[in-house]
C-alpha positions as CSV (number, residue, x, y, z in Angstrom):
1,M,90.4,77.9,68.8
2,L,94.0,78.6,68.0
3,V,96.2,79.6,70.9
4,F,98.9,82.0,69.7
5,A,101.0,82.3,72.8
6,L,104.6,81.9,73.9
7,S,105.4,78.8,75.9
8,P,106.0,79.3,79.6
9,L,109.7,78.8,79.1
10,E,109.9,81.5,76.4
11,E,107.7,83.8,78.5
12,V,110.2,83.6,81.3
13,N,113.1,84.3,78.9
14,R,111.4,87.5,77.9
15,K,109.8,88.5,81.2
16,T,112.1,87.1,83.9
17,F,109.8,88.2,86.7
18,L,107.3,85.5,85.6
19,N,109.7,82.8,86.9
20,H,108.7,83.6,90.5
21,G,105.9,81.6,92.0
22,D,105.6,79.7,88.7
23,L,103.7,82.6,87.3
24,A,104.4,81.8,83.7
25,K,103.0,78.3,84.1
26,S,100.1,79.6,86.1
27,L,99.1,82.1,83.4
28,S,99.5,79.5,80.7
29,K,97.3,77.1,82.7
30,H,94.7,79.8,83.2
31,I,94.5,80.6,79.5
32,R,94.3,76.9,78.6
33,K,91.4,76.5,81.1
34,V,89.6,79.5,79.5
35,A,90.1,77.9,76.1
36,T,88.8,74.5,77.3
37,N,85.8,76.0,79.0
38,S,84.8,77.9,75.9
39,G,83.6,74.7,74.3
40,L,85.5,75.5,71.1
41,P,88.0,73.3,69.4
42,V,91.5,74.4,70.3
43,L,94.7,74.5,68.3
44,Y,97.9,75.5,70.1
45,F,100.4,77.6,68.3
46,D,103.5,78.5,70.3
47,E,106.8,80.0,69.1
48,S,107.9,76.7,67.6
49,K,105.0,76.8,65.1
50,Q,104.9,80.5,64.4
51,Q,106.2,81.7,61.0
52,G,107.4,85.2,60.1
53,S,110.2,87.7,60.6
54,D,108.3,89.9,63.1
55,F,105.3,89.9,65.4
56,G,102.9,91.3,62.7
57,S,103.8,88.7,60.2
58,R,103.7,85.8,62.7
59,F,100.2,86.9,64.0
60,T,98.9,87.4,60.4
61,N,100.2,84.0,59.3
62,A,98.6,82.4,62.3
63,L,95.2,84.0,61.5
64,Q,95.5,82.9,57.9
65,S,96.4,79.3,59.1
66,A,93.2,79.2,61.1
67,Y,91.1,80.3,58.2
68,D,92.8,77.9,55.9
69,K,91.8,75.1,58.3
70,G,88.2,75.9,57.5
71,Y,87.2,78.2,60.4
72,D,84.9,81.0,59.3
73,S,85.6,83.2,62.4
74,V,88.5,83.6,64.8
75,I,88.7,85.1,68.3
76,T,92.2,86.2,69.5
77,I,92.9,86.4,73.2
78,G,96.0,87.8,74.9
79,S,98.1,85.2,76.8
80,D,99.0,87.6,79.5
81,S,95.6,88.7,80.8
82,P,94.8,87.2,84.3
83,Q,91.3,88.8,84.3
84,L,90.3,87.0,81.1
85,N,87.4,84.6,81.7
86,K,84.7,82.7,79.8
87,D,82.3,85.6,79.8
88,H,84.6,87.6,77.5
89,I,84.6,84.7,75.1
90,V,80.8,84.4,75.2
91,Q,80.4,88.1,74.4
92,A,82.8,87.8,71.5
93,Q,81.0,84.8,70.1
94,K,77.7,86.6,70.2
95,A,79.2,89.6,68.3
96,L,80.6,87.3,65.6
97,E,77.3,85.5,65.2
98,N,75.8,88.9,64.3
99,N,78.5,89.4,61.7
100,G,80.4,92.0,63.7
101,T,84.0,92.3,64.9
102,V,85.2,92.4,68.5
103,L,88.0,94.2,70.4
104,G,89.0,93.8,74.0
105,P,91.3,96.7,74.9
106,T,94.0,96.8,77.5
107,H,95.0,99.8,79.7
108,D,98.3,100.3,77.8
109,G,96.9,100.7,74.2
110,G,97.0,97.0,73.2
111,F,94.2,94.4,73.2
112,Y,93.6,91.1,74.9
113,L,90.9,90.0,72.5
114,L,90.2,90.4,68.8
115,G,87.5,88.7,66.9
116,L,86.7,88.7,63.2
117,S,85.4,86.6,60.4
118,K,87.3,85.3,57.4
119,E,85.4,87.9,55.3
120,H,86.6,90.7,57.5
121,F,90.3,89.6,57.6
122,K,92.6,91.5,55.3
123,S,96.2,90.3,55.6
124,D,97.7,93.4,54.1
125,S,96.1,95.6,56.7
126,F,97.2,93.3,59.6
127,L,100.8,93.4,58.4
128,N,100.8,97.2,58.6
129,F,99.3,97.7,62.0
130,S,101.5,99.4,64.7
131,W,102.3,96.1,66.5
132,N,104.2,96.4,69.8
133,T,103.2,100.0,70.3
134,E,100.5,101.9,72.3
135,A,98.7,102.6,69.1
136,V,97.8,99.1,68.0
137,F,94.3,99.1,69.5
138,E,93.5,102.4,67.7
139,D,95.0,101.1,64.5
140,V,92.8,98.0,64.4
141,Y,89.7,99.8,65.7
142,N,90.0,102.6,63.1
143,N,90.5,100.0,60.4
144,F,87.3,98.3,61.3
145,L,85.4,101.6,61.3
146,N,86.9,102.7,58.0
147,N,85.7,99.5,56.4
148,N,82.2,99.9,58.0
149,Y,82.5,96.8,60.2
150,Q,80.3,96.8,63.2
151,C,82.7,96.6,66.2
152,T,81.9,95.5,69.8
153,I,84.3,96.9,72.5
154,L,84.6,94.7,75.5
155,Q,85.6,95.6,79.1
156,K,89.1,97.1,79.3
157,L,91.5,94.8,81.2
158,Q,95.1,94.9,82.6
159,D,97.7,92.9,80.8
160,I,101.1,91.9,82.2
161,D,104.2,93.5,80.6
162,Y,106.0,94.6,83.8
163,F,106.2,93.4,87.4
164,S,104.4,96.6,88.5
165,D,101.3,95.6,86.4
166,F,100.5,92.9,89.0
167,E,99.9,95.7,91.5
168,K,97.3,97.3,89.2
169,L,95.2,94.1,89.1
170,P,91.9,94.1,91.0
171,L,92.6,90.7,92.6
172,Q,89.0,90.3,93.8
173,C,87.9,90.2,90.2
174,L,90.2,87.3,89.2
175,T,88.1,84.2,88.8
176,N,91.1,81.8,88.9
177,V,91.6,81.2,92.6
178,E,95.0,79.6,92.3
179,L,96.4,82.3,90.1
180,R,94.9,85.0,92.3
181,E,96.6,83.5,95.4
182,I,100.0,83.3,93.6
183,I,99.8,87.0,92.6
184,R,98.6,88.1,96.0
185,V,101.6,86.4,97.7
186,L,104.0,87.8,95.1
187,I,102.9,91.5,95.4
188,S,102.8,91.3,99.2
189,K,106.5,90.7,99.5
190,P,109.2,93.3,98.9
191,L,110.6,93.4,95.4
192,K,114.1,92.6,96.7
193,K,112.8,89.1,97.6
194,Y,112.6,88.4,93.9
195,Y,115.4,90.5,92.4
196,N,118.8,91.6,93.6
197,S,118.9,95.2,94.6
198,G,120.7,97.8,92.5
199,I,119.8,100.1,89.7
200,K,121.1,97.7,87.0
201,N,118.7,95.0,88.1
202,L,115.8,97.4,88.3
203,E,116.5,98.4,84.7
204,V,116.3,94.7,83.7
205,I,113.0,94.4,85.4
206,Q,111.5,97.2,83.3
207,S,113.2,96.3,80.1
208,V,110.9,93.4,79.2
209,F,109.7,92.5,75.7
210,Y,107.1,95.1,74.8
211,N,104.2,93.1,73.3
212,K,100.9,94.7,72.4
213,G,98.1,92.5,71.4
214,S,100.1,89.3,72.1
215,P,97.4,87.0,70.9
216,F,95.8,83.7,71.8
217,L,93.6,82.8,68.9
218,S,90.3,81.1,69.1
219,A,88.9,79.8,65.8
220,L,85.1,79.2,65.6
């Protein structure tokens, strides 16, 4: 398992609202717990270890690195998906064991999970996907279909790109009790408690780093 995710400090730099209630640290802790509970070996790959001039090249290089280390299959998981749990990993593992591919879509056109074998990985294709757009899920999915890869689609989840995304989360479905309580307290308070009022500041809240398919990789 290779975790391709920004460090909590860098997450806060790009999404300032994650600084409140230690949300960045809580999300990172949640993802690490999911990784540990999967029972798979874990390799952590934050921004200090990523190589490439853009998201696509950094992601592609990370996948290649996992395969170069001897892993035959890789599961990628978004680092900003509070609903993610061990069941999603188990479903992905079963699909890969049947020589298939796996995609876990998000509501905004990205994905929180991608799984594929070394045999199915084509670096040229990955470099050309529409990363950081609403089309990246369709790009990857269509690529799998065009190559006649069997693809399992998992439950659609909400990822966190904006403060307002927290309000879309079905809190009762979050398995991480600590994270659920932090989010519940955060969204129960007026936004001005967390940000100064004014149009300029509201624009800053919405102008966060647009990151589709921000991955957390899990090598089998």
